VOGU-3710 file (C-alpha; in Angstrom, 3 decimals, decimal comma):
1> mlqvpliren> -5,396/4,614/9,714  -8,713/3,701/11,338  -11,044/6,624/11,932  -11,611/7,558/15,541  -15,426/7,955/15,221  -15,529/4,402/13,801  -13,636/3,136/16,860  -15,603/5,201/19,309  -19,035/4,269/17,952  -18,244/0,589/17,126
11> rekvieglkk> -15,900/-0,545/19,857  -17,007/-4,187/20,000  -17,166/-4,535/16,217  -13,636/-3,169/15,804  -12,254/-5,461/18,503  -13,933/-8,504/17,064  -12,845/-7,554/13,521  -9,212/-7,278/14,515  -9,354/-10,693/16,151  -9,523/-12,012/12,559
21> rnldatqmid> -5,928/-10,881/12,411  -5,161/-12,791/15,602  -4,810/-9,483/17,338  -6,420/-8,747/20,723  -6,613/-4,955/20,407  -8,938/-4,424/23,394  -6,425/-2,379/25,404  -5,293/-0,347/22,369  -8,873/0,415/21,459  -9,772/1,491/24,994
31> dvialdekrr> -6,605/3,679/25,080  -7,646/5,277/21,777  -11,098/6,094/23,167  -9,644/7,448/26,365  -7,151/9,660/24,511  -9,895/10,902/22,231  -12,085/11,830/25,178  -9,113/13,717/26,695  -8,489/15,394/23,355  -12,068/16,549/23,034
41> rlqteldntl> -12,165/17,794/26,646  -8,921/19,764/26,196  -10,167/21,189/22,899  -13,366/22,386/24,593  -11,472/23,938/27,446  -9,049/25,650/25,043  -11,902/26,964/22,882  -13,697/28,333/25,944  -10,539/29,907/27,290  -9,732/31,557/23,948
51> aesnglskei> -13,341/32,769/23,578  -13,231/34,333/27,068  -9,884/35,897/26,329  -11,087/37,390/23,040  -14,223/38,703/24,726  -12,165/40,340/27,443  -9,813/41,903/24,866  -12,792/43,585/23,176  -14,134/44,716/26,517  -10,748/46,166/27,549
61> gnlyksgqad> -10,605/48,116/24,298  -14,037/49,572/24,879  -13,196/50,546/28,453  -10,100/52,391/27,335  -12,099/54,186/24,691  -14,661/55,306/27,345  -11,952/56,517/29,692  -12,264/53,744/32,246  -8,569/52,815/32,386  -8,715/51,439/35,955
71> kanalkerts> -11,310/48,846/35,044  -9,450/48,019/31,813  -6,137/47,449/33,681  -7,908/45,218/36,167  -9,218/43,057/33,402  -5,799/42,814/31,734  -4,608/40,747/34,718  -7,312/38,206/33,861  -6,334/38,112/30,200  -2,734/37,356/31,214
81> elketsktlg> -3,948/34,411/33,279  -6,088/33,197/30,346  -3,106/33,419/27,947  -1,054/31,270/30,276  -3,908/28,769/30,676  -4,422/28,608/26,862  -0,707/28,036/26,314  -0,749/25,088/28,813  -3,960/23,669/27,342  -2,499/23,956/23,809
91> edlnatvesl> 0,651/22,020/24,790  -1,414/19,364/26,526  -3,687/19,147/23,476  -0,767/18,758/21,060  0,834/16,082/23,260  -2,523/14,186/23,450  -3,067/14,354/19,671  0,479/13,073/19,119  -0,087/10,153/21,530  -3,390/9,367/19,888
101> nqllyklpnl> -1,876/9,391/16,393  1,029/7,217/17,435  -1,396/4,643/18,806  -3,612/4,787/15,719  -0,478/4,177/13,547  -0,044/0,837/15,276  -3,585/-0,423/14,543  -4,000/-2,356/11,297  -6,986/-2,045/9,018  -10,268/-3,745/9,843
111> phesvpagst> -10,691/-6,870/7,675  -13,702/-6,979/5,310  -16,440/-9,339/6,437  -15,603/-11,775/3,599  -12,004/-12,281/4,904  -11,686/-15,812/6,240  -10,290/-16,485/9,728  -6,847/-18,052/9,864  -3,310/-17,602/11,048  -0,973/-18,326/8,147
121> eddneeifkk> -0,900/-18,592/4,363  -2,109/-22,205/4,688  -5,478/-20,831/5,787  -5,958/-18,694/2,649  -8,992/-19,565/0,586  -8,598/-20,638/-3,036  -11,440/-19,081/-5,045  -10,347/-19,628/-8,621  -7,923/-21,789/-10,687  -7,257/-21,864/-14,417
131> gdiptlhana> -4,800/-23,323/-16,875  -3,283/-26,734/-17,498  0,012/-27,517/-15,782  2,301/-28,596/-18,628  4,160/-31,924/-18,602  7,834/-31,064/-18,907  10,474/-33,190/-20,596  12,718/-35,456/-18,587  15,618/-32,965/-18,405  13,532/-29,937/-17,369
141> lphwelakky> 15,271/-27,400/-15,196  14,278/-24,713/-12,665  14,539/-21,168/-13,960  17,846/-20,330/-12,320  19,472/-23,244/-14,211  17,734/-22,225/-17,434  18,969/-18,661/-16,962  22,591/-19,936/-16,665  22,186/-22,438/-19,537  20,954/-19,784/-21,987
151> diidfelgnk> 23,007/-16,922/-20,493  19,986/-14,617/-20,008  20,177/-13,819/-16,232  23,454/-13,675/-14,318  22,866/-13,983/-10,555  26,628/-14,245/-9,771  27,440/-11,028/-11,634  24,706/-9,217/-9,697  26,221/-10,561/-6,490  29,607/-9,263/-7,518
161> itgagfpvyk> 28,326/-5,737/-8,376  25,898/-5,334/-5,455  25,069/-8,518/-3,478  22,601/-11,412/-3,494  19,148/-10,542/-4,806  20,271/-8,068/-7,477  20,325/-10,076/-10,740  21,704/-8,845/-14,084  19,487/-9,512/-17,106  21,363/-10,063/-20,374
171> gkgarlqral> 20,609/-10,320/-24,080  17,248/-11,973/-24,726  16,626/-12,070/-20,968  16,757/-8,237/-20,864  14,637/-8,055/-24,018  12,022/-10,367/-22,520  11,970/-8,323/-19,325  11,405/-5,145/-21,333  8,722/-6,826/-23,439  6,776/-7,793/-20,285
181> iayfldknta> 6,937/-4,230/-18,920  5,702/-2,777/-22,271  2,952/-5,435/-22,555  1,680/-4,843/-18,981  1,651/-1,087/-19,478  -0,159/-1,341/-22,829  -2,833/-3,635/-21,258  -3,290/-1,199/-18,342  -3,535/1,976/-20,464  -5,944/0,191/-22,851
191> agyteyqlpl> -8,130/-0,514/-19,743  -8,252/3,182/-18,953  -5,377/3,642/-16,520  -3,245/6,759/-17,033  0,498/6,013/-17,200  2,837/7,770/-14,744  6,621/7,694/-14,415  7,188/7,958/-10,744  10,097/8,771/-8,360  12,004/5,792/-6,911
201> lvneasgfgt> 12,647/7,515/-3,582  10,015/8,934/-1,229  10,021/11,039/1,885  8,844/10,000/5,299  5,413/11,564/4,863  4,781/9,410/1,816  5,762/6,245/3,683  3,360/7,097/6,476  0,635/8,050/3,998  0,436/4,526/2,447
211> gqlpdkegqm> 1,198/2,603/5,653  4,737/1,357/4,926  5,866/3,454/7,914  6,079/2,623/10,745  4,920/-0,962/9,993  7,517/-1,981/7,392  10,390/0,312/8,221  12,837/-2,597/8,569  11,989/-3,809/5,069  12,811/-0,554/3,305
221> yhvtednlyl> 16,204/0,783/2,194  16,767/4,088/3,981  18,949/6,884/2,662  19,752/8,258/6,090  21,509/11,494/5,159  18,489/12,772/3,204  15,845/10,766/5,207  14,471/9,265/1,988  13,315/5,665/1,344  13,741/3,534/-1,765
231> iptaevpgtn> 10,257/2,499/-2,823  9,110/-1,052/-2,089  6,382/-0,658/-4,734  4,972/2,011/-7,065  1,957/2,035/-4,729  3,806/4,421/-2,418  4,664/7,291/-4,836  1,552/6,647/-6,931  -0,954/6,878/-4,101  0,863/9,859/-2,556
241> ifrdellnes> 0,062/11,862/-5,666  -3,289/12,427/-3,915  -1,991/13,200/-0,423  -3,699/16,297/1,026  -6,007/16,566/-2,001  -9,702/17,525/-1,964  -11,284/16,089/-5,130  -14,674/16,611/-6,654  -17,005/13,657/-6,781  -17,000/13,991/-10,588
251> dlpigitgyt> -13,232/13,381/-10,549  -13,828/9,764/-9,441  -12,856/7,147/-10,332  -9,200/7,751/-10,973  -6,935/5,001/-12,267  -3,187/5,217/-12,775  -0,452/2,740/-13,744  3,296/2,904/-13,602  6,377/0,806/-13,997  9,105/1,076/-11,382
261> pcfrreagsy> 11,999/-0,938/-10,036  11,165/-1,979/-6,462  13,513/-2,348/-3,505  12,990/-4,554/-0,507  15,447/-5,600/2,151  13,576/-8,869/2,769  15,455/-9,262/6,049  15,626/-12,846/7,323  14,780/-14,402/3,929  16,992/-17,481/3,404
271> gahvrglnrl> 16,654/-21,007/2,025  15,800/-22,895/-1,193  12,431/-21,106/-1,539  14,190/-17,829/-2,298  16,525/-19,127/-5,011  16,802/-17,370/-8,362  13,954/-15,003/-9,065  11,732/-16,287/-6,246  12,725/-13,444/-3,929  14,837/-10,405/-4,784
281> hqfdkveilr> 16,018/-7,141/-3,201  15,541/-5,306/-6,486  12,847/-6,256/-9,016  10,604/-4,689/-11,631  6,860/-4,314/-11,290  3,986/-2,626/-13,048  1,302/-1,370/-10,712  -2,333/-0,278/-11,022  -3,904/2,126/-8,510  -7,424/3,387/-8,100
291> vehpdnsyka> -9,114/6,161/-6,148  -12,809/5,353/-5,837  -16,058/6,472/-4,331  -16,740/4,310/-1,293  -19,986/3,017/-2,901  -18,022/1,646/-5,906  -14,721/0,410/-4,473  -15,607/-3,325/-4,184  -16,980/-3,345/-7,750  -13,677/-1,728/-8,778
301> leamvehvke> -11,735/-4,446/-6,858  -13,516/-7,163/-8,789  -12,787/-5,322/-12,054  -9,096/-5,208/-11,123  -9,127/-8,951/-10,447  -10,733/-9,597/-13,841  -8,111/-7,372/-15,503  -5,160/-9,340/-14,051  -6,913/-12,588/-14,942  -7,102/-11,428/-18,584
311> ildelklpyr> -3,338/-10,806/-18,659  -2,575/-14,258/-17,226  -5,010/-15,831/-19,726  -3,121/-14,170/-22,575  0,221/-15,320/-21,212  -1,292/-18,842/-20,941  0,202/-19,523/-17,576  -1,539/-21,830/-15,044  -2,646/-19,681/-12,095  -4,941/-19,536/-9,124
321> ilrlcggdlg> -6,475/-16,772/-6,955  -6,525/-16,819/-3,166  -8,584/-14,704/-0,793  -6,173/-13,966/2,061  -7,089/-14,944/5,588  -6,938/-12,457/8,444  -3,532/-13,708/9,657  -1,939/-13,251/6,177  -3,605/-9,950/5,368  -1,377/-6,946/4,863
331> ftsaltydfe> -1,408/-4,223/7,554  -3,264/-1,662/5,447  -5,608/-3,942/3,520  -9,259/-4,667/4,183  -9,461/-7,365/1,530  -6,670/-8,851/-0,626  -6,685/-11,358/-3,493  -3,370/-13,020/-4,285  -2,547/-14,386/-7,703  -0,147/-17,268/-7,891
341> vfstaqdrwl> 1,359/-18,855/-10,986  2,394/-22,472/-10,944  6,143/-23,145/-11,324  6,216/-26,506/-12,964  9,962/-27,156/-12,557  9,819/-26,214/-8,834  6,409/-27,876/-8,305  5,116/-24,965/-6,311  2,905/-21,898/-6,536  4,555/-18,488/-6,754
351> eissvsnfet> 2,845/-15,254/-5,816  2,849/-12,762/-8,716  0,176/-10,244/-7,721  -1,803/-8,877/-4,810  -4,956/-6,871/-5,521  -6,254/-5,010/-2,497  -8,894/-2,609/-1,287  -7,756/-0,369/1,574  -11,124/1,345/1,963  -10,509/4,588/3,859
361> fqanrlklrf> -7,399/3,370/5,752  -4,807/5,005/3,464  -7,077/7,914/2,651  -7,379/8,830/6,312  -3,554/8,977/6,637  -3,261/10,807/3,316  -6,114/13,241/4,036  -7,455/12,227/0,616  -11,022/13,507/0,418  -13,656/14,317/-2,115
371> knaegknela> -16,665/16,698/-1,920  -19,808/14,536/-2,090  -23,204/15,356/-3,579  -24,273/17,047/-0,310  -21,211/19,288/-0,432  -19,522/17,541/2,503  -15,914/16,301/2,560  -15,685/12,511/2,546  -12,731/10,106/2,586  -12,139/8,311/-0,698
381> htlngsslal> -11,290/4,557/-1,016  -7,911/3,557/-2,400  -7,012/0,279/-4,181  -3,950/-1,123/-5,736  -2,695/-4,227/-7,517  0,391/-5,660/-9,190  -0,163/-5,885/-12,892  2,257/-7,625/-12,680  5,449/-8,296/-10,628  7,989/-9,437/-13,187
391> prvlagilen> 10,385/-11,906/-11,490  8,003/-14,692/-10,795  6,080/-14,185/-14,057  9,392/-14,494/-15,816  10,273/-17,589/-13,769  6,925/-19,094/-14,712  7,451/-18,404/-18,389  11,000/-19,839/-18,396  9,936/-23,005/-16,556  6,507/-23,657/-18,121
401> yqtedgikip> 7,518/-22,788/-21,710  10,792/-24,748/-21,711  11,340/-27,443/-24,314  14,377/-29,711/-24,993  15,739/-27,241/-27,561  14,907/-23,889/-25,955  12,344/-21,693/-24,293  9,283/-20,680/-26,272  7,971/-17,112/-25,944  4,279/-16,642/-25,157
411> evlipytgfd> 2,530/-15,665/-28,375  1,211/-12,384/-26,985  4,810/-11,247/-26,220  6,371/-12,022/-29,606  5,484/-8,586/-31,104  7,320/-7,050/-28,104  10,370/-9,346/-28,062  10,915/-9,660/-31,831  11,762/-13,397/-31,341  9,773/-16,483/-30,508
421> ki> 12,362/-18,683/-28,794  15,370/-18,447/-26,559
//
């Protein structure tokens, strides 16, 4: 959530910044400023009313003690009026704060100055590419055909049990999946991230804290009876560890990692581009999260990018990195780098990771603060990245490592799988 002082003191900058997202927020920004002015006026009136009421209460007590009951009773009428006024002011103040918050929830984060302008993914900026795209044999297959041929992923069985987008991993497919999870976690913990095992359902406050609510409510599975949501990513429970926390500056930086299944409705996703593992309703992902001092968060973002690059280098998959344009930027992000692996059999790039800096946007919602060197409370910066999302990494491995007599296993994974070929 954008901070009101930032909006109030930098109106034009905020409006221009949000235009990078193809959003004309002029009216919303002006409404925020107007509501904030009303809030401050009501707060001042309420404070003055309560101060006068408290002063009169003390005076009434003194008058009774000195035997001046008539004067005390006369003043009591005024205190009754002030109580009624303070009640009305309090109700108006609460309603104004609620209206202000509801409006702030609708405003996305301000893009970083390096975010390119653009409307769609076609306008994203490629900043890095590495790896040779392999030349496949004449009978090469896409991963969903390979999965069927070697009986390692059963999409039809998943459809029978649950529905489309819930695959069943079998035999060496399940082993390879488990190997990737263990490998990713080992890489992350070796880099200093503390491993957490996190809940798969979160409450409404957690969804609001990281910005999934109300922006992505339609994309989340909702357990209505208990008002809980299945997590779309470990970012949600992981970041909410720090909701309503006041940290010491010496606690920073904090880095955590966790493996979770993830659940996304992906409403309206149809067509050939979502076949097989390309887009699922349930999938596995290993996440990395950071809580950083504002002065260090962009250095930390670059370190996260280098960390994911190292993993892909070890897997020896061809990949590229994109800096997302304003129109493709997530609601909560100030700057995002997308990693894509090349699917040779499909002849297309597949997104496998997003690494983002949210600056204070999530921290403001979470009330995640630290006490700085001057002893003042300051909002921290939060960051997160996929390290990595498994389905498309697995698709890349199956397609890029296929040979005429089987699928090779990346060398770095063999100690985890216990076999070198499917």
